[in-house]
N, C-alpha and C positions, 0 to 999 in steps of 0.2 A: 504494499501499499503505500508507503514512505516514498519508495523510489518511482512509483508510479505517477506520484505526485509531483516529484520532483522533475522528473522527466517531461512533465506537462505544463511546469511553470516558465515563464519568459524570463524572468531573471531571480536570482536565489540569493536569501541571505540565511544565516543559520544563529542561533542563541541558545546556548544551554539553559539558561535561566530568565525568566522574566526580569530586569531591572526596574525598579519602580522608582527609588530614589535619584538615578541617572539614566531616564528614558531617552535620552539625546541617543544614546548608542545605538537604539532601533528606529527611533522616530525619524533618523536621518533617512535610512533606507524607506521608510513610509512616504518621507515627503519625493525622494529620488523616483521612487516605482511611480507614483502619480504623475510626477514631472515628466514620465519617459513612457515607457511602454508597458507598464504594469510590472508585476512581481508578487512574490511569496516569501514570508518569513517563517521559519520551522521554528518554533520554540520549543525547547526540549531536547534540541540536537546540536552536538559541537559542530564546529567547523570542519573535523574529519568526516562527518556524517555519521559519528558514533551517536546511539541513542542514549540519552541521560535520561527523559522523561521530566513530569512536573507532578509534584505533590498534591495540588488542587487546581486541575484546568480550568475548572468553572470559575472561581474566583479569580484566574489569570484573566479568561476571557473578558469578565466583566471589567477588571482595571484596564485592560488594553483599550476598549472600547472608550472608557473615562478617559483615560490619557490622550488619546486620539482627538477627541472632542475637546478639550482645553488645551492641545497644545498645537496642533496642526490646522491651519487656516488656508482656505476654506476645507471643510470635512471633506476628504476624499471617500470614495466610494470603496468598502471592503467587505468582505465575507470571512468569517471566524470558524472555522472547520475543525472541532475535536476527533482524535482518532487515536488507535490503538494499536503499537505495533511491538510485538514481543513481550507483550504483557505490560510495557510502560504506556502510560498517556500522553499523548503530545497535544500541541497546537499548531494549524497552520493558519496564518494572516494573509489573505490573498489582497491583494490592491490593485485596483482597477486602474489601467490609465484614465487620467481625469481629463476633462474637457474645458475646465476652470482654471487653469494653469496661470501663474504659478502657485504651488503649494508649499506654504511656509512653515518651517518649524518655528515655533515663537516661546520664547523663554527670557524672563527679566529685562522685558522691554526690547529684545532684539528679534528681528525677524530674520530668519536665512532660508532660502531656497536650496535644495540639495539636487544633485543628478547623480547618475553612475557614470563611472569611469572604469573598466574593467569590473572587478568585482568590488568596487569600494564604493560607497558614497560621498561625494564631495561638496562643495559649496559651489552654486552655479556660478561660473566667470559673468562678468558683466553682459557678452555679447551674448550668451545663451538664454541668460535671465531677460533681457528684453526682447527675443523671440520666444519665450514662454508667455511673455506678459501679451503680446502680439497674438498668441494662438489663443490665450485665454478670453481675449475680445474678438476671437473670430475674425483678425485682420492678419494681414501678411504685409511684410517690407515693402514689396514691389508695389503694394496696392496705396500705400499711405503719400497723401498729397505733400509736396514741397512749396516752397514760398515764391517758385518761379513759373512766371507767368507763360502760356506756350508761344504768344507773340513774339518772346523775345528769343526763339530759336527756329530752326529750320530741320525739315526732316527730309531732304532730297533724295538719301541713299534708301532708307526705309520705304519711300513711297514707291521709288523705281525698282527696289527688289521686290515688292508686296506685287506690283505689275508684271514684272517678269515672271515670277514664280507661280501666281495664280489667274494671270490675264484678267485681273481684275483692278478699277481704278481705288485708291486708297482716297475714301470720301473725308471731307473735314469734320463729318458727325462721327467717323468709325474711331478717331481719336478719344471720345467721349465712350462709345459703345465699347471699344476695346480696353477701357481703364487705362487710358495714357495720359488722360486729363479730367479734372474733377468737373462738376457742374458750374464751378466759380472760375474756370480758367487756368487752374494752376496745375501743372504736370505733376503727376504722379511719379516714383522713384522708377519706376518702369519705364515712363516716359523719359525721363531724363538719361536714362540709360541708352537710348536710341535716336537720341539728337545728333546732327551732323558736327557738332561742337563736342570737344571733349569735356563733358560736362560732370562727370563721377571720376575723381582723382584715383580709386581702386579699381577702375575698369581697366585693367592691364592683363597683359599675359607676357611672363618672361620666356624665351625661347632659346634653348642652347644644342648645338649639336657636338656631343664630345668625341673625342679621338680616343677610342676603347671600349670599355665595357665598365669603367668606372668615373665619378665624378672626382675631379682633381682641381686645379687652379685654371680658372676662365681665361688666364692671360697667356698661359703655357698649353694647355689641352683641350681648348675649343675650337673646333673648325668653322663653326658660324655660330654666331650670338646677335639676336635680336630683341628687342622691346617693342612691343606693340601696345597703343592706349588709344580708344576712342570707344564708338558705339558699339553694340554687340554683335552688328552683321559685319564690320569692319574687323572686330576682333576675329571672327568665325572665319571671315575669308583669308586673312592674312597668317592666322595659324596654321589653316589647312595647306597654303602656298608654302610655309615654311616646313613641314612634314614633308610635302610632296617633293619640293626642290632640294633634300636631304635625304631622299631614298630614292631607290632604283627599280626600274622595270627589267628583268632579265626575261631570256626567253629560250625555248627548247625547240628544236626542229623535229616536226614528224615526217612520214612520208608526204602528206598533201597538204599539212598547214604547219604553221608557226605559232608557239603557245606562247603567250606572255606569261612570265611570272612577277608580278609587283611584290614589293617588300611587305607592303601591308595593304589590306582591302581599303578601297576608297570610301566606301560604305561605313565600315567599322571606325576609320579615324573620323569622319564628320558624324556621327553618333556619337563617338568619345568628347568631341569638342562641345557640342550642343549640350550635353549631358554637364559639362562642366562649367559652361556658360548660365545653362539655366537653374541648375541646383545649387550653384554656389551660394555660401553664406555672405552676400554684401553688406550684413551689419559689421563683420570684422574690418576693422581699418588696420591698414599696414600690412595686409597680403595680399596676393594677387597669384593668378594661375599660373604656374610653371610646366613648360613642357620640357624633357629631358630626353633629347635621340642619342642612344648608342649605337655600336655596330650590331648587336642582338636585339635590340627594343625601344620602344618608345614608352616613357612615363608620362602621364597627364596628371599632375594633381591639382587639384581644385579646394578651396577653404570651404570648411563645413563638412561633418561626417553625415549618416544618414540623419533624415530629418527626424523619423521617429524614434532615432538613438541606437536602435540594436544595429552591431556592425555586420556591413554586407557579408562577409566571411562565414558568418554564422548563418546564412538563409539561404534558401532554394530561391533563386533569381526567377523562377517562372510563376511562383506565388507572392510575390511581394506587390502590395497595393500601391496604387499610383498616387503616394502622397507627395505632394509637391511643393517645396519652399518657396516659389516665387510664380505661383498660377498665372498672373497677369502674364506674365514674359512668356510663361509655356503656352499659354494658349494663343499668343501671337505667332508664336514660331510653329506652331501646329497649322495655323491658318497659312503661313507662308510654306507649309509642306516640308517643313526641316525634321519635324518629331511627330509621333502618333500621342494621342491622349492616354491610351492605355498604360501608357510605361512600359513599352516592349525594346526600348533602346538596347539595354544590355545584351538583351537574348540576340537583336540584329547584330549586335558585335560579334558575338560567338558563332552567328552562322554565317555571316560575311566571310569572317577570317576562315571558316572551315571550309568554304568553297574556293578557297584558293590552289592552283597547283602546286604540289608539294608539302601540302598541310598534313601534318600527324598531331596525336592529342599533346604531344611536347611543346606544341606552340598555341596551347590553346590562351587566350586572353585571361588575364587575372584582374578581380576588383578585391580592393582592401579599402577597408575605411576604419579610422579612428573615430574619436570624440572629436578632432579638429578639422580632419582633412579624409578626401575621397581620391583613392587612386585607382586609376587604370592602365593596365601595362599589356600594351601591342607588342607581340614577338615578331620579329623579322622571321619569315617563313623561308628566305634564302640565305640565314646567317650559317647553316649548315655546311653548304656548297660553298662558300669561301673558302680561301686559303688563309688559314690561320694556323701559326705555329703553337701548337699545343703545349708546347715545352715551357713557354714564356705566358702562355694565357690559361689560368687556372681558376678562374672565377666562375662560379656557376651563376647562373639567372637568378637562382635562388638566394644565394649570398647577397647578388645586388639589389633584390628587392627588401631583403632584410635591412641593407643599409640605408633605403628610403625610408624604411618604417622607424628606424633609429633616429633618422632627422625629425621624423614627426613626432618622435617622444621626447628628442632635445628641446624642440619646440614648445612642447608641455611643460617640461621641467621649466622652461625660462618664463613661460606663464605662471607657474606657481611661483617661482622666486619674486615676479613682478608684485604678484598679490600679497607676498609676506611684506615686501617693501610699502605698499600702501595701507595694509593692517597697522604696521607699525611708525603710524603717526604720533603715537604716545607709546611709554615705554611697556612691553608686553614681555611675559614670561615664555620659556621655551614651551611649554605645556600648552600655554595660550594660543601662539602660533601654530603648534603643531595640530591642533584641535580645528582652527580657523579652516585651515587648507585642507583638513580631512586625510591625513595621514596616519596610518595605526603604527606603521615600521618607525621606531625611533633611531634605529640604528641608520637607516636611509634616510630619514627626514635630517640628521644629523650632517652627514656625510655630502649627501647632494644638494640640500637646501639651505640650510642655517651656516655652515662652516663656508662655504665659498661667500657667502654674502658678506661674511665678517672679515674674511682675508681680504677680499676685494676694499674693503673700507665702505661698504654700501649700508651695512647694519655695523652700530656702534654698541658696546656693552657698557650697560651702566656701571657695572664694577669692574673694570679692566685689568684690576689688581687681583682680583678673586675670581679668576674665569670659571671655577668649578662650584662657585656658591648657589646655594638653594636659593638666594634671594637675587640672583642673576638676571636681569630684564635687557630687552634689546630694542634699539630705537633708531629709525633712519637717520643715515648723517647728515642729510640737508634741512633737518629740522631746526 
């Protein structure tokens, strides 16, 4: 019974006992599950899934319900289910994915929303909190109005592209009906991303063709390097041209015909680029789409993980619901026949790649998502036929993909360090800081988060002569 419930849960957390005096230890997960795709807490079960049991599950259930009503705002939809395993009584608290996000844990006058990162519940970063607020108000970033009037901008490329791809004229009324402008004549964020002018700073793509299989120095090992900015149609065209110009079409002769063998399927490239532009998180400032081409693959990395929070590598892409972070932009790209509404882009990437001459399963595209990024890896189906010195090239595709994931982890580490600096605007203890950013492992926190900030002078100890004092606190250096 226990393992069946675990296998059916979307996300999981285990608690040996019900902590009443320190309910934050499990209410963080309630908040995170409600803010994400839902999940289940198993009370009476250790982290290693060893069954401990509860002495009085009915009293525990009553207390869980009471504490959730007192500490979680708004109250999430939960179901408490008692059951028995090997003669021991347990409780499973099922938390449904909420519609009224964000769900806050409230205590001592402080409200904090949590989200899941891996197997931990951590405070929601600012950009995710903003997205949760929009979701709870049934709004999206691309549909929000800006302070810019439509008459201040032109849309020549949009109108020409729409006419070319649909054989229809883009009428003035379409700007309102398509969600690019509001009833008062102010452009939405979707409208701003489609002007002829470079209106949105982080509407950019960085493209690099590396020499070899790894990313090294851009000055020494980049065969080609371009930075594109502008509206979404410009970015799609320029990025597509960059990949085309840095890949090849080989051919093989048959008795009566010549068969072209492109490195990458054009349809797969277009679908991957459209996916990156449509589903990226534009709330995150200071980040942009990156395209890195190597001898054996193309990696397309866009800001923003899966919109519903669950990693793509843990899912069947044929059953993913069409949840769209930017539905206004997605709808317009559908009208221009760049994509379909039903969310089949990833399947098209797989299918079009599989149709290439020379394809085998080892060239199957890969999809990877973290809490901060979405990565598409397209593999060069002609790579094995190239003259490669195997004695000098010992890097596998899996190794290099791991490098990309490690880069993403490094970005997450930097985000945590920035959160610490923001939190330490007044002196804070080690335990306060560690709890704030939601890291349970003290050793990891000290070695990877706190010590680097102190060593670089960004954090200052209030008792520098007594670094191990129990009264030691830390404050940002520029305060």
